[in-house]
mmCIF file as gemmi writes it, N, C-alpha and C atoms, coordinates in Angstrom:
data_model
loop_
_atom_site.group_PDB
_atom_site.id
_atom_site.type_symbol
_atom_site.label_atom_id
_atom_site.label_alt_id
_atom_site.label_comp_id
_atom_site.label_asym_id
_atom_site.label_entity_id
_atom_site.label_seq_id
_atom_site.pdbx_PDB_ins_code
_atom_site.Cartn_x
_atom_site.Cartn_y
_atom_site.Cartn_z
_atom_site.occupancy
_atom_site.B_iso_or_equiv
_atom_site.pdbx_formal_charge
_atom_site.auth_seq_id
_atom_site.auth_asym_id
_atom_site.pdbx_PDB_model_num
ATOM 1 N N . MET Axp A 1 ? 85.528 -18.62 64.691 1 0 ? 1 A 1
ATOM 2 C CA . MET Axp A 1 ? 84.821 -17.534 65.312 1 0 ? 1 A 1
ATOM 3 C C . MET Axp A 1 ? 83.31 -17.734 65.175 1 0 ? 1 A 1
ATOM 4 N N . GLU Axp A 2 ? 82.834 -18.207 64.056 1 0 ? 2 A 1
ATOM 5 C CA . GLU Axp A 2 ? 81.414 -18.434 63.877 1 0 ? 2 A 1
ATOM 6 C C . GLU Axp A 2 ? 80.88 -19.477 64.85 1 0 ? 2 A 1
ATOM 7 N N . TRP Axp A 3 ? 81.669 -20.512 65.087 1 0 ? 3 A 1
ATOM 8 C CA . TRP Axp A 3 ? 81.213 -21.554 66.019 1 0 ? 3 A 1
ATOM 9 C C . TRP Axp A 3 ? 81.156 -21.02 67.444 1 0 ? 3 A 1
ATOM 10 N N . THR Axp A 4 ? 82.021 -20.096 67.762 1 0 ? 4 A 1
ATOM 11 C CA . THR Axp A 4 ? 81.989 -19.483 69.08 1 0 ? 4 A 1
ATOM 12 C C . THR Axp A 4 ? 80.701 -18.685 69.261 1 0 ? 4 A 1
ATOM 13 N N . VAL Axp A 5 ? 80.306 -17.953 68.229 1 0 ? 5 A 1
ATOM 14 C CA . VAL Axp A 5 ? 79.078 -17.173 68.279 1 0 ? 5 A 1
ATOM 15 C C . VAL Axp A 5 ? 77.874 -18.105 68.392 1 0 ? 5 A 1
ATOM 16 N N . VAL Axp A 6 ? 77.891 -19.179 67.612 1 0 ? 6 A 1
ATOM 17 C CA . VAL Axp A 6 ? 76.798 -20.155 67.667 1 0 ? 6 A 1
ATOM 18 C C . VAL Axp A 6 ? 76.74 -20.782 69.053 1 0 ? 6 A 1
ATOM 19 N N . GLY Axp A 7 ? 77.863 -21.115 69.618 1 0 ? 7 A 1
ATOM 20 C CA . GLY Axp A 7 ? 77.928 -21.708 70.962 1 0 ? 7 A 1
ATOM 21 C C . GLY Axp A 7 ? 77.385 -20.756 72.021 1 0 ? 7 A 1
ATOM 22 N N . VAL Axp A 8 ? 77.764 -19.487 71.895 1 0 ? 8 A 1
ATOM 23 C CA . VAL Axp A 8 ? 77.283 -18.473 72.841 1 0 ? 8 A 1
ATOM 24 C C . VAL Axp A 8 ? 75.772 -18.307 72.71 1 0 ? 8 A 1
ATOM 25 N N . LEU Axp A 9 ? 75.272 -18.26 71.474 1 0 ? 9 A 1
ATOM 26 C CA . LEU Axp A 9 ? 73.828 -18.136 71.261 1 0 ? 9 A 1
ATOM 27 C C . LEU Axp A 9 ? 73.075 -19.332 71.832 1 0 ? 9 A 1
ATOM 28 N N . ILE Axp A 10 ? 73.581 -20.526 71.627 1 0 ? 10 A 1
ATOM 29 C CA . ILE Axp A 10 ? 72.949 -21.729 72.184 1 0 ? 10 A 1
ATOM 30 C C . ILE Axp A 10 ? 72.954 -21.668 73.705 1 0 ? 10 A 1
ATOM 31 N N . ALA Axp A 11 ? 74.05 -21.226 74.268 1 0 ? 11 A 1
ATOM 32 C CA . ALA Axp A 11 ? 74.146 -21.107 75.729 1 0 ? 11 A 1
ATOM 33 C C . ALA Axp A 11 ? 73.143 -20.087 76.253 1 0 ? 11 A 1
ATOM 34 N N . LEU Axp A 12 ? 73.004 -18.958 75.544 1 0 ? 12 A 1
ATOM 35 C CA . LEU Axp A 12 ? 72.045 -17.93 75.962 1 0 ? 12 A 1
ATOM 36 C C . LEU Axp A 12 ? 70.603 -18.428 75.853 1 0 ? 12 A 1
ATOM 37 N N . VAL Axp A 13 ? 70.306 -19.158 74.78 1 0 ? 13 A 1
ATOM 38 C CA . VAL Axp A 13 ? 68.96 -19.714 74.618 1 0 ? 13 A 1
ATOM 39 C C . VAL Axp A 13 ? 68.674 -20.715 75.739 1 0 ? 13 A 1
ATOM 40 N N . GLY Axp A 14 ? 69.619 -21.557 76.041 1 0 ? 14 A 1
ATOM 41 C CA . GLY Axp A 14 ? 69.466 -22.522 77.139 1 0 ? 14 A 1
ATOM 42 C C . GLY Axp A 14 ? 69.266 -21.836 78.474 1 0 ? 14 A 1
ATOM 43 N N . LEU Axp A 15 ? 70.045 -20.79 78.721 1 0 ? 15 A 1
ATOM 44 C CA . LEU Axp A 15 ? 69.91 -20.022 79.961 1 0 ? 15 A 1
ATOM 45 C C . LEU Axp A 15 ? 68.541 -19.358 80.036 1 0 ? 15 A 1
ATOM 46 N N . GLY Axp A 16 ? 68.127 -18.769 78.897 1 0 ? 16 A 1
ATOM 47 C CA . GLY Axp A 16 ? 66.814 -18.12 78.861 1 0 ? 16 A 1
ATOM 48 C C . GLY Axp A 16 ? 65.696 -19.118 79.122 1 0 ? 16 A 1
ATOM 49 N N . ALA Axp A 17 ? 65.785 -20.294 78.52 1 0 ? 17 A 1
ATOM 50 C CA . ALA Axp A 17 ? 64.758 -21.331 78.721 1 0 ? 17 A 1
ATOM 51 C C . ALA Axp A 17 ? 64.746 -21.801 80.175 1 0 ? 17 A 1
ATOM 52 N N . SER Axp A 18 ? 65.926 -21.943 80.755 1 0 ? 18 A 1
ATOM 53 C CA . SER Axp A 18 ? 65.984 -22.412 82.143 1 0 ? 18 A 1
ATOM 54 C C . SER Axp A 18 ? 65.459 -21.358 83.12 1 0 ? 18 A 1
ATOM 55 N N . ILE Axp A 19 ? 65.465 -20.105 82.736 1 0 ? 19 A 1
ATOM 56 C CA . ILE Axp A 19 ? 64.924 -19.044 83.589 1 0 ? 19 A 1
ATOM 57 C C . ILE Axp A 19 ? 63.434 -18.833 83.322 1 0 ? 19 A 1
ATOM 58 N N . ILE Axp A 20 ? 63.033 -18.881 82.065 1 0 ? 20 A 1
ATOM 59 C CA . ILE Axp A 20 ? 61.651 -18.574 81.698 1 0 ? 20 A 1
ATOM 60 C C . ILE Axp A 20 ? 60.679 -19.664 82.157 1 0 ? 20 A 1
ATOM 61 N N . LYS Axp A 21 ? 61.052 -20.948 82.045 1 0 ? 21 A 1
ATOM 62 C CA . LYS Axp A 21 ? 60.145 -22.034 82.412 1 0 ? 21 A 1
ATOM 63 C C . LYS Axp A 21 ? 59.687 -21.944 83.874 1 0 ? 21 A 1
ATOM 64 N N . PRO Axp A 22 ? 60.584 -21.779 84.839 1 0 ? 22 A 1
ATOM 65 C CA . PRO Axp A 22 ? 60.107 -21.657 86.226 1 0 ? 22 A 1
ATOM 66 C C . PRO Axp A 22 ? 59.247 -20.413 86.45 1 0 ? 22 A 1
ATOM 67 N N . ILE Axp A 23 ? 59.556 -19.331 85.735 1 0 ? 23 A 1
ATOM 68 C CA . ILE Axp A 23 ? 58.757 -18.112 85.889 1 0 ? 23 A 1
ATOM 69 C C . ILE Axp A 23 ? 57.349 -18.34 85.368 1 0 ? 23 A 1
ATOM 70 N N . VAL Axp A 24 ? 57.209 -19.023 84.233 1 0 ? 24 A 1
ATOM 71 C CA . VAL Axp A 24 ? 55.889 -19.321 83.671 1 0 ? 24 A 1
ATOM 72 C C . VAL Axp A 24 ? 55.121 -20.247 84.614 1 0 ? 24 A 1
ATOM 73 N N . THR Axp A 25 ? 55.778 -21.255 85.127 1 0 ? 25 A 1
ATOM 74 C CA . THR Axp A 25 ? 55.139 -22.182 86.072 1 0 ? 25 A 1
ATOM 75 C C . THR Axp A 25 ? 54.687 -21.443 87.328 1 0 ? 25 A 1
ATOM 76 N N . LEU Axp A 26 ? 55.525 -20.581 87.843 1 0 ? 26 A 1
ATOM 77 C CA . LEU Axp A 26 ? 55.179 -19.8 89.031 1 0 ? 26 A 1
ATOM 78 C C . LEU Axp A 26 ? 53.991 -18.88 88.751 1 0 ? 26 A 1
ATOM 79 N N . THR Axp A 27 ? 53.989 -18.255 87.598 1 0 ? 27 A 1
ATOM 80 C CA . THR Axp A 27 ? 52.887 -17.368 87.23 1 0 ? 27 A 1
ATOM 81 C C . THR Axp A 27 ? 51.581 -18.144 87.145 1 0 ? 27 A 1
ATOM 82 N N . GLN Axp A 28 ? 51.599 -19.33 86.557 1 0 ? 28 A 1
ATOM 83 C CA . GLN Axp A 28 ? 50.395 -20.161 86.481 1 0 ? 28 A 1
ATOM 84 C C . GLN Axp A 28 ? 49.918 -20.562 87.872 1 0 ? 28 A 1
ATOM 85 N N . SER Axp A 29 ? 50.846 -20.933 88.729 1 0 ? 29 A 1
ATOM 86 C CA . SER Axp A 29 ? 50.483 -21.324 90.096 1 0 ? 29 A 1
ATOM 87 C C . SER Axp A 29 ? 49.871 -20.15 90.855 1 0 ? 29 A 1
ATOM 88 N N . ILE Axp A 30 ? 50.434 -18.979 90.693 1 0 ? 30 A 1
ATOM 89 C CA . ILE Axp A 30 ? 49.901 -17.786 91.371 1 0 ? 30 A 1
ATOM 90 C C . ILE Axp A 30 ? 48.51 -17.465 90.85 1 0 ? 30 A 1
ATOM 91 N N . THR Axp A 31 ? 48.295 -17.608 89.553 1 0 ? 31 A 1
ATOM 92 C CA . THR Axp A 31 ? 46.98 -17.349 88.966 1 0 ? 31 A 1
ATOM 93 C C . THR Axp A 31 ? 45.938 -18.315 89.525 1 0 ? 31 A 1
ATOM 94 N N . LYS Axp A 32 ? 46.274 -19.599 89.567 1 0 ? 32 A 1
ATOM 95 C CA . LYS Axp A 32 ? 45.351 -20.602 90.128 1 0 ? 32 A 1
ATOM 96 C C . LYS Axp A 32 ? 45.06 -20.301 91.596 1 0 ? 32 A 1
ATOM 97 N N . LEU Axp A 33 ? 46.079 -19.966 92.339 1 0 ? 33 A 1
ATOM 98 C CA . LEU Axp A 33 ? 45.908 -19.663 93.752 1 0 ? 33 A 1
ATOM 99 C C . LEU Axp A 33 ? 45.017 -18.445 93.947 1 0 ? 33 A 1
ATOM 100 N N . THR Axp A 34 ? 45.183 -17.444 93.119 1 0 ? 34 A 1
ATOM 101 C CA . THR Axp A 34 ? 44.352 -16.241 93.196 1 0 ? 34 A 1
ATOM 102 C C . THR Axp A 34 ? 42.89 -16.583 92.952 1 0 ? 34 A 1
ATOM 103 N N . VAL Axp A 35 ? 42.633 -17.423 91.957 1 0 ? 35 A 1
ATOM 104 C CA . VAL Axp A 35 ? 41.256 -17.83 91.66 1 0 ? 35 A 1
ATOM 105 C C . VAL Axp A 35 ? 40.654 -18.574 92.85 1 0 ? 35 A 1
ATOM 106 N N . VAL Axp A 36 ? 41.413 -19.476 93.429 1 0 ? 36 A 1
ATOM 107 C CA . VAL Axp A 36 ? 40.925 -20.253 94.57 1 0 ? 36 A 1
ATOM 108 C C . VAL Axp A 36 ? 40.654 -19.346 95.768 1 0 ? 36 A 1
ATOM 109 N N . VAL Axp A 37 ? 41.544 -18.43 96.041 1 0 ? 37 A 1
ATOM 110 C CA . VAL Axp A 37 ? 41.365 -17.522 97.18 1 0 ? 37 A 1
ATOM 111 C C . VAL Axp A 37 ? 40.131 -16.638 96.976 1 0 ? 37 A 1
ATOM 112 N N . GLU Axp A 38 ? 39.917 -16.161 95.762 1 0 ? 38 A 1
ATOM 113 C CA . GLU Axp A 38 ? 38.732 -15.346 95.49 1 0 ? 38 A 1
ATOM 114 C C . GLU Axp A 38 ? 37.453 -16.154 95.707 1 0 ? 38 A 1
ATOM 115 N N . ARG Axp A 39 ? 37.454 -17.424 95.274 1 0 ? 39 A 1
ATOM 116 C CA . ARG Axp A 39 ? 36.286 -18.28 95.489 1 0 ? 39 A 1
ATOM 117 C C . ARG Axp A 39 ? 36.047 -18.507 96.986 1 0 ? 39 A 1
ATOM 118 N N . VAL Axp A 40 ? 37.11 -18.758 97.717 1 0 ? 40 A 1
ATOM 119 C CA . VAL Axp A 40 ? 36.99 -18.971 99.162 1 0 ? 40 A 1
ATOM 120 C C . VAL Axp A 40 ? 36.455 -17.707 99.844 1 0 ? 40 A 1
ATOM 121 N N . GLU Axp A 41 ? 36.914 -16.541 99.415 1 0 ? 41 A 1
ATOM 122 C CA . GLU Axp A 41 ? 36.416 -15.28 99.983 1 0 ? 41 A 1
ATOM 123 C C . GLU Axp A 41 ? 34.917 -15.127 99.739 1 0 ? 41 A 1
ATOM 124 N N . ARG Axp A 42 ? 34.461 -15.438 98.509 1 0 ? 42 A 1
ATOM 125 C CA . ARG Axp A 42 ? 33.028 -15.344 98.206 1 0 ? 42 A 1
ATOM 126 C C . ARG Axp A 42 ? 32.225 -16.318 99.066 1 0 ? 42 A 1
ATOM 127 N N . GLU Axp A 43 ? 32.711 -17.551 99.174 1 0 ? 43 A 1
ATOM 128 C CA . GLU Axp A 43 ? 32.005 -18.549 99.975 1 0 ? 43 A 1
ATOM 129 C C . GLU Axp A 43 ? 31.974 -18.151 101.446 1 0 ? 43 A 1
ATOM 130 N N . LEU Axp A 44 ? 33.049 -17.58 101.933 1 0 ? 44 A 1
ATOM 131 C CA . LEU Axp A 44 ? 33.102 -17.141 103.323 1 0 ? 44 A 1
ATOM 132 C C . LEU Axp A 44 ? 32.133 -15.987 103.57 1 0 ? 44 A 1
ATOM 133 N N . ALA Axp A 45 ? 32.039 -15.074 102.611 1 0 ? 45 A 1
ATOM 134 C CA . ALA Axp A 45 ? 31.092 -13.971 102.745 1 0 ? 45 A 1
ATOM 135 C C . ALA Axp A 45 ? 29.658 -14.491 102.737 1 0 ? 45 A 1
ATOM 136 N N . GLN Axp A 46 ? 29.375 -15.465 101.87 1 0 ? 46 A 1
ATOM 137 C CA . GLN Axp A 46 ? 28.04 -16.059 101.84 1 0 ? 46 A 1
ATOM 138 C C . GLN Axp A 46 ? 27.736 -16.768 103.153 1 0 ? 46 A 1
ATOM 139 N N . GLN Axp A 47 ? 28.709 -17.482 103.67 1 0 ? 47 A 1
ATOM 140 C CA . GLN Axp A 47 ? 28.528 -18.2 104.946 1 0 ? 47 A 1
ATOM 141 C C . GLN Axp A 47 ? 28.288 -17.209 106.079 1 0 ? 47 A 1
ATOM 142 N N . ALA Axp A 48 ? 29.011 -16.108 106.075 1 0 ? 48 A 1
ATOM 143 C CA . ALA Axp A 48 ? 28.83 -15.102 107.119 1 0 ? 48 A 1
ATOM 144 C C . ALA Axp A 48 ? 27.425 -14.503 107.055 1 0 ? 48 A 1
ATOM 145 N N . ALA Axp A 49 ? 26.944 -14.224 105.846 1 0 ? 49 A 1
ATOM 146 C CA . ALA Axp A 49 ? 25.59 -13.681 105.697 1 0 ? 49 A 1
ATOM 147 C C . ALA Axp A 49 ? 24.558 -14.699 106.152 1 0 ? 49 A 1
ATOM 148 N N . HIS Axp A 50 ? 24.755 -15.952 105.789 1 0 ? 50 A 1
ATOM 149 C CA . HIS Axp A 50 ? 23.823 -17.006 106.204 1 0 ? 50 A 1
ATOM 150 C C . HIS Axp A 50 ? 23.832 -17.166 107.731 1 0 ? 50 A 1
ATOM 151 N N . SER Axp A 51 ? 25.002 -17.13 108.323 1 0 ? 51 A 1
ATOM 152 C CA . SER Axp A 51 ? 25.115 -17.257 109.78 1 0 ? 51 A 1
ATOM 153 C C . SER Axp A 51 ? 24.434 -16.092 110.487 1 0 ? 51 A 1
ATOM 154 N N . GLN Axp A 52 ? 24.587 -14.899 109.93 1 0 ? 52 A 1
ATOM 155 C CA . GLN Axp A 52 ? 23.956 -13.727 110.53 1 0 ? 52 A 1
ATOM 156 C C . GLN Axp A 52 ? 22.438 -13.88 110.515 1 0 ? 52 A 1
ATOM 157 N N . GLU Axp A 53 ? 21.881 -14.343 109.4 1 0 ? 53 A 1
ATOM 158 C CA . GLU Axp A 53 ? 20.432 -14.554 109.316 1 0 ? 53 A 1
ATOM 159 C C . GLU Axp A 53 ? 19.987 -15.645 110.284 1 0 ? 53 A 1
ATOM 160 N N . SER Axp A 54 ? 20.765 -16.703 110.387 1 0 ? 54 A 1
ATOM 161 C CA . SER Axp A 54 ? 20.434 -17.786 111.319 1 0 ? 54 A 1
ATOM 162 C C . SER Axp A 54 ? 20.426 -17.273 112.756 1 0 ? 54 A 1
ATOM 163 N N . HIS Axp A 55 ? 21.412 -16.455 113.096 1 0 ? 55 A 1
ATOM 164 C CA . HIS Axp A 55 ? 21.468 -15.913 114.456 1 0 ? 55 A 1
ATOM 165 C C . HIS Axp A 55 ? 20.275 -15.002 114.738 1 0 ? 55 A 1
ATOM 166 N N . LYS Axp A 56 ? 19.881 -14.224 113.732 1 0 ? 56 A 1
ATOM 167 C CA . LYS Axp A 56 ? 18.703 -13.365 113.923 1 0 ? 56 A 1
ATOM 168 C C . LYS Axp A 56 ? 17.465 -14.206 114.211 1 0 ? 56 A 1
ATOM 169 N N . ARG Axp A 57 ? 17.292 -15.294 113.436 1 0 ? 57 A 1
ATOM 170 C CA . ARG Axp A 57 ? 16.132 -16.162 113.655 1 0 ? 57 A 1
ATOM 171 C C . ARG Axp A 57 ? 16.188 -16.809 115.04 1 0 ? 57 A 1
ATOM 172 N N . LEU Axp A 58 ? 17.375 -17.249 115.438 1 0 ? 58 A 1
ATOM 173 C CA . LEU Axp A 58 ? 17.51 -17.873 116.764 1 0 ? 58 A 1
ATOM 174 C C . LEU Axp A 58 ? 17.175 -16.889 117.88 1 0 ? 58 A 1
ATOM 175 N N . TRP Axp A 59 ? 17.671 -15.657 117.764 1 0 ? 59 A 1
ATOM 176 C CA . TRP Axp A 59 ? 17.397 -14.67 118.806 1 0 ? 59 A 1
ATOM 177 C C . TRP Axp A 59 ? 15.918 -14.293 118.833 1 0 ? 59 A 1
ATOM 178 N N . ALA Axp A 60 ? 15.304 -14.227 117.656 1 0 ? 60 A 1
ATOM 179 C CA . ALA Axp A 60 ? 13.87 -13.925 117.62 1 0 ? 60 A 1
ATOM 180 C C . ALA Axp A 60 ? 13.086 -15.046 118.29 1 0 ? 60 A 1
ATOM 181 N N . HIS Axp A 61 ? 13.449 -16.281 118.018 1 0 ? 61 A 1
ATOM 182 C CA . HIS Axp A 61 ? 12.784 -17.423 118.652 1 0 ? 61 A 1
ATOM 183 C C . HIS Axp A 61 ? 13.029 -17.413 120.159 1 0 ? 61 A 1
ATOM 184 N N . ASN Axp A 62 ? 14.237 -17.095 120.553 1 0 ? 62 A 1
ATOM 185 C CA . ASN Axp A 62 ? 14.568 -17.022 121.976 1 0 ? 62 A 1
ATOM 186 C C . ASN Axp A 62 ? 13.737 -15.936 122.665 1 0 ? 62 A 1
ATOM 187 N N . ASP Axp A 63 ? 13.608 -14.786 122.019 1 0 ? 63 A 1
ATOM 188 C CA . ASP Axp A 63 ? 12.796 -13.708 122.591 1 0 ? 63 A 1
ATOM 189 C C . ASP Axp A 63 ? 11.335 -14.129 122.722 1 0 ? 63 A 1
ATOM 190 N N . ALA Axp A 64 ? 10.822 -14.849 121.721 1 0 ? 64 A 1
ATOM 191 C CA . ALA Axp A 64 ? 9.437 -15.33 121.787 1 0 ? 64 A 1
ATOM 192 C C . ALA Axp A 64 ? 9.267 -16.309 122.94 1 0 ? 64 A 1
ATOM 193 N N . GLN Axp A 65 ? 10.22 -17.18 123.132 1 0 ? 65 A 1
ATOM 194 C CA . GLN Axp A 65 ? 10.146 -18.13 124.249 1 0 ? 65 A 1
ATOM 195 C C . GLN Axp A 65 ? 10.227 -17.405 125.588 1 0 ? 65 A 1
ATOM 196 N N . ASP Axp A 66 ? 11.087 -16.4 125.676 1 0 ? 66 A 1
ATOM 197 C CA . ASP Axp A 66 ? 11.166 -15.617 126.914 1 0 ? 66 A 1
ATOM 198 C C . ASP Axp A 66 ? 9.826 -14.966 127.226 1 0 ? 66 A 1
ATOM 199 N N . GLN Axp A 67 ? 9.166 -14.444 126.215 1 0 ? 67 A 1
ATOM 200 C CA . GLN Axp A 67 ? 7.86 -13.816 126.411 1 0 ? 67 A 1
ATOM 201 C C . GLN Axp A 67 ? 6.837 -14.841 126.899 1 0 ? 67 A 1
ATOM 202 N N . ARG Axp A 68 ? 6.86 -16.02 126.301 1 0 ? 68 A 1
ATOM 203 C CA . ARG Axp A 68 ? 5.924 -17.071 126.737 1 0 ? 68 A 1
ATOM 204 C C . ARG Axp A 68 ? 6.195 -17.475 128.181 1 0 ? 68 A 1
ATOM 205 N N . LEU Axp A 69 ? 7.467 -17.588 128.537 1 0 ? 69 A 1
ATOM 206 C CA . LEU Axp A 69 ? 7.802 -17.947 129.92 1 0 ? 69 A 1
ATOM 207 C C . LEU Axp A 69 ? 7.317 -16.867 130.89 1 0 ? 69 A 1
ATOM 208 N N . ASP Axp A 70 ? 7.51 -15.616 130.513 1 0 ? 70 A 1
ATOM 209 C CA . ASP Axp A 70 ? 7.023 -14.523 131.37 1 0 ? 70 A 1
ATOM 210 C C . ASP Axp A 70 ? 5.51 -14.595 131.52 1 0 ? 70 A 1
ATOM 211 N N . ASP Axp A 71 ? 4.811 -14.876 130.427 1 0 ? 71 A 1
ATOM 212 C CA . ASP Axp A 71 ? 3.351 -15.004 130.495 1 0 ? 71 A 1
ATOM 213 C C . ASP Axp A 71 ? 2.945 -16.155 131.409 1 0 ? 71 A 1
ATOM 214 N N . HIS Axp A 72 ? 3.633 -17.272 131.292 1 0 ? 72 A 1
ATOM 215 C CA . HIS Axp A 72 ? 3.307 -18.42 132.14 1 0 ? 72 A 1
ATOM 216 C C . HIS Axp A 72 ? 3.569 -18.105 133.616 1 0 ? 72 A 1
ATOM 217 N N . GLU Axp A 73 ? 4.668 -17.449 133.878 1 0 ? 73 A 1
ATOM 218 C CA . GLU Axp A 73 ? 4.965 -17.11 135.276 1 0 ? 73 A 1
ATOM 219 C C . GLU Axp A 73 ? 3.922 -16.153 135.833 1 0 ? 73 A 1
ATOM 220 N N . THR Axp A 74 ? 3.485 -15.224 135.019 1 0 ? 74 A 1
ATOM 221 C CA . THR Axp A 74 ? 2.444 -14.3 135.455 1 0 ? 74 A 1
ATOM 222 C C . THR Axp A 74 ? 1.16 -15.06 135.768 1 0 ? 74 A 1
ATOM 223 N N . ARG Axp A 75 ? 0.784 -15.974 134.871 1 0 ? 75 A 1
ATOM 224 C CA . ARG Axp A 75 ? -0.433 -16.758 135.101 1 0 ? 75 A 1
ATOM 225 C C . ARG Axp A 75 ? -0.323 -17.61 136.357 1 0 ? 75 A 1
ATOM 226 N N . ILE Axp A 76 ? 0.843 -18.214 136.559 1 0 ? 76 A 1
ATOM 227 C CA . ILE Axp A 76 ? 1.039 -19.047 137.751 1 0 ? 76 A 1
ATOM 228 C C . ILE Axp A 76 ? 0.967 -18.173 139 1 0 ? 76 A 1
ATOM 229 N N . SER Axp A 77 ? 1.572 -16.993 138.978 1 0 ? 77 A 1
ATOM 230 C CA . SER Axp A 77 ? 1.524 -16.102 140.131 1 0 ? 77 A 1
ATOM 231 C C . SER Axp A 77 ? 0.088 -15.704 140.44 1 0 ? 77 A 1
ATOM 232 N N . VAL Axp A 78 ? -0.703 -15.428 139.417 1 0 ? 78 A 1
ATOM 233 C CA . VAL Axp A 78 ? -2.099 -15.061 139.628 1 0 ? 78 A 1
ATOM 234 C C . VAL Axp A 78 ? -2.865 -16.221 140.247 1 0 ? 78 A 1
ATOM 235 N N . LEU Axp A 79 ? -2.604 -17.43 139.749 1 0 ? 79 A 1
ATOM 236 C CA . LEU Axp A 79 ? -3.279 -18.609 140.278 1 0 ? 79 A 1
ATOM 237 C C . LEU Axp A 79 ? -2.882 -18.879 141.738 1 0 ? 79 A 1
ATOM 238 N N . GLU Axp A 80 ? -1.635 -18.67 142.065 1 0 ? 80 A 1
ATOM 239 C CA . GLU Axp A 80 ? -1.158 -18.911 143.419 1 0 ? 80 A 1
ATOM 240 C C . GLU Axp A 80 ? -1.774 -17.912 144.408 1 0 ? 80 A 1
ATOM 241 N N . HIS Axp A 81 ? -2.027 -16.717 143.987 1 0 ? 81 A 1
ATOM 242 C CA . HIS Axp A 81 ? -2.555 -15.697 144.903 1 0 ? 81 A 1
ATOM 243 C C . HIS Axp A 81 ? -4.058 -15.758 145.044 1 0 ? 81 A 1
ATOM 244 N N . ARG Axp A 82 ? -4.74 -16.614 144.322 1 0 ? 82 A 1
ATOM 245 C CA . ARG Axp A 82 ? -6.195 -16.748 144.458 1 0 ? 82 A 1
ATOM 246 C C . ARG Axp A 82 ? -6.572 -17.57 145.627 1 0 ? 82 A 1
């Protein structure tokens, strides 16, 4: 009877180890993945902010060029009508 109890305990320990190891591995993988996703989110937010600033600068430059073109066209029109 004692050997039966010992056998059952060994079987339970083996079963527990075979269940716990994959759970621990999965938990570690999920933790690493969470860290990576959080880093990617931060980098994406930084990239979005940088892109927004770049677009503002481009549009400001475009508006300045449009103004210069309008000025040139006005000057050319004045010269043509003289």
